[in-house]
N, C-alpha and C positions, 0 to 999 in steps of 0.2 A: 930290435931296440935295446942293444946291450947297455947296461948301466942305467936303464930307465925302469920305472915301476912295472911290475908284471901285469897289473890290471889297470887299464885306463878307459874311462868312459867320458867322451867329449860331450859336454852339456850344451854346446851352442854352435850349431852348424847351419848354414843356409843351403837349401836345395834350389840352386839357381836354375831358372828356366829361360828360354829364348825371349828376349825383349828387344823391340826396335830401339836403336839408340843407346843400348846398354854400354856401360863403361868398358873400355878395352881398346887398345891401339888398332886392332884388326877392324873394328866396326866404325872407325872414325873416317871422315872425309879428308883425304890428304891435301885437298885443295883449299881447305878452310883453316884459318889460324886456330890453334888450340885455345880453349878457354882457360881461365885461371885454375878452375877445378881440375881440368884435364892435365894441365902442366904439373900440378901438385901430385895428382895421382900417379903420373908417370915417374915423377921424381921418387915417390915412395917405393915403387916397384924396383927401380934401379938401386936405391939406397939399401934395400933389404935383400937384393939379389934374387927377387922373385921373378919367375918367367911371365911373359905376357899372357893374358887370358886368351884362350881359344874361343872361337865361336861356340856358343852353348848348344849342345845337341838337344834332342827331344827328351822328355822326362824318363822314358824307359832306359835310355842309354846313360843318362846321368845317374840313375839308380844303380845300374850295373857297375859303373865305374866306382861309385861309393862303396859298394860291396867289396870290390877289389881292394880299395884302400883299407877297409876294415880288416880284411884278411892279411894284407901286406904288413900292416903295422901291429897286428894281433890286438886290435882294440876290442874292448868288451861291448862297444856299441857307440853310436852317435845319436844326438838329439837334433832333429831338424826343427828349428824354430819358425821357419818359413818354408813354403813349398808351392807346387803347382795346383794345389787344391786339397781340401780335407779328404775327399773320397780317395784320391790317388795315394795320399800319404797313409791313410788308414789301411789300405790294401797292402802297401809296402810293409807296414808295421806287422800286419797279420802274417804275411808271407815270410818275414824274416824276424821272428821274435828274438829278443836278446841281442839283436844287432841294430835294428832300426827303431827309433822312437820319434814321435812327432807331436807338435803342439798345434792347437787351433790358432788361427791368425785372422780374426774378424775385427773390423773397425769397431771400437767401442761406441761410436756414434751412429752406427747402423741401427735403425729402429728395431730390427729383428735380432740384434746381437745376442740377447739372453737366450732366445730360442735356438739360434745357431750354435752357440757355445754348448748348450745343454745337449744338443744332438751330437756335436763333435765328441763330447766327453762320454756320454752315456750310450749312444748307439754305435759310434765309430770307434770308440776306445782311445781317442787321443789323450795325451798324458798331462797337458797343461795348456796355458794360454800365453801368447806372446803379444805385446803391444808396445806402443811408444808414448811416453809421457807427453812430449811436445805435440802429439796428434790428438789429444783430448780437447774437444771444444770447450768443455767446462771443467771446473775444479774436480779432482778425482773423487772427492767425497760428495759430489752432487748426487741427489737421489736418482737421477737418470741411470747412474752406473751401479746403484746398490744391488740390483739383481745379479750382476756379474760377480761381484764380490761375495754375495751370499751363496751363490752356486759353487764357487771355488772353495769357500770355507767349509760348506757342508760336505764336500767330497775330499777335503784336505789336499787339493790339487794346487800346484805352484803356478804363480803368474810371474813371467819374466818381463820386466818393464825397462825399456831402454830410456835412460835419461842422459842429459848432457848433449854435446855436439852431435849433429847428424850430418853424415857425409864427410868428404875430404875438404880440401881447400875450396872456399866459396860456399860451404854448406851452411846449415842453420845453426846460429849461435845464440839466438834470443827467442824466448817464448815464456809465457807465464808458468808453464809446467816443465821447465828444463831441469829443475833441481829434484833430486830424490826426496828432499824433505816434503815435497808436495803430496807424497803418499802417507805422510805421518798419521793423519786422522783415520785413514783406512786401515793402516797397520794396527792402530790401537783398537779399532772397532772389530777387527776380524783376526784375532791372534792365531786362529786355527789355519789361516791361509798363508802358506810360505810365499814370500815376496823376494824374488831374485833380481838384483840390480847388476847388469853386466858391465864389463869393461872398467871395473873399479870406479864406476861413476862417470867416466868419460869427461873429466874436467871438473866435476863437482865432488872432489875427493873429501874435502872437509865436511860437506853436507852429508855425504854417505857415511862417514865415520860417526857423526852425531846420530844419524838414523839407526845405524847398527848398534850403537851404545844404548839407545832407548828401547829397541824392539828385538826380542829374541826370535821373532819370525822373519826377520830380514836377513838375507844372505847376499853374498857378493860372488859374481863369477869373474874370472880372470881374463876373459877372452880378448883376442885381437892383439895388435902390435902395441896398443896403448901409447901411441905417439903423442897423444894430448899432453903427456907430461912435458913435452918440449915447450909448450906455450903457457906453462904455469909461471906465476911471478916469483917462484922460489925454486931452488934446485930440487929435483925429484927423479928417482930412478925406479926401475922395476923392483930392485931389492928393497927400496924404501916402502913401496906399496905392499910387498909381501910381508915384511916385518910388522908394519903398523896394522895391516888387516889381521894378521895372526894375533897380535896383542889385543885388538878391539873385538873381533868377531870370534876368535878361537878356531881350532881346526875343524869343528863340526859345522861351521857356517861359511866356509870358503869352498868354492866349486871350480875346479879347473875346466877351462873351455878354450877353444881356439878361434871361433868366428870364421872357420874355413868356409870357402865359398866356391871358387872356380877351379877349373882344370886348365893346364896340366899340373898346377901346384897341388891340388887335392888337399889331403890332411896336412895342416901346417905344423910339421914336426918341430920346426925351430921353436915355436912357442912353448911346446912341452919341454924341450931341452932347456930353454931359458928359465922356465918356471922351476924345474927340478934343481937347476944350478943355484938359483937364488934361495931356495929352501935349504939346500945344503950349506950355503954360506951363512944363513941365519941360524944354523944349528937346530932346525926343525927335525924332530925324530921321524923315523920311517913310518911309525904307526900313524902319525898325523898326516904325513904325505900321502899315505894310502887312503886315508879318509877324504882328502881333498881331491885326489885324482880319480877316485872311483866311488867310495862308499857313500858319500854325501849325495851325489847325483843319483845313485841307485836307490837310496832311501826315498828321495822325492818322487821317483818314477814308480815306486812300489809302496804307496803309503799304507796299505793294509797288510803288508808282509813284515813279519818280525825276523 
């Protein structure tokens, strides 16, 4: 990775597992017309020059290939925000410390969610919690969810909450908890809990900026292609996102990530290259870039280490 940072920790990766009907040209029925979502997804792959997804192998093979990617690109590690199960991911994390990190991913509306999250953090050693704002049945400050926030705050563990659009063309665009601002009362009540909003807010850019201005414990991750900028009512580029996030959040609250998912693409190097380029264009110093691509993520994953 010539001309790229020496230390990179990817804070947002998905450990994809075999699923019937998963997206990908290989798994589609050639005799059926493509849905709108499939057409949009295929267009994205072509527009970005990404290879078609391969059929997903079993988890041990997926892990082996990710370890190869980490070595190939000399990464300091990747954070799997989803995976084939907490036990499998915990074992992978134990077997490959400083390379593999994993988050708990239990539904917040599961009646056993607090107990499951406590087990995942305290017994299995997972590093945080991943959830989706639009998949909460009730407002995020409802007392049903209070035990989750209390648990994370007590342990100073991060929660990564996806807000904004879900899926590609034909995905979810409306829900009472689409906006990052819906976490505002929780962020205010639990300042010890780091809250990471991925994809620059995925269409809720203005709301995310307001939330970040109001709360020091709110961070933003840069993951994915961020194609949602194409559907904003005003011109917006990745460079605009980087500059305004830097101005609003500062270098200590921006976290580089890719949202890498499938093979043969593996680690989405292009997203790192694009991010580094825009930081250079914005005149962001190397010390701040180092914080964004490594140090900030490392700090969240090791809250008790100075």
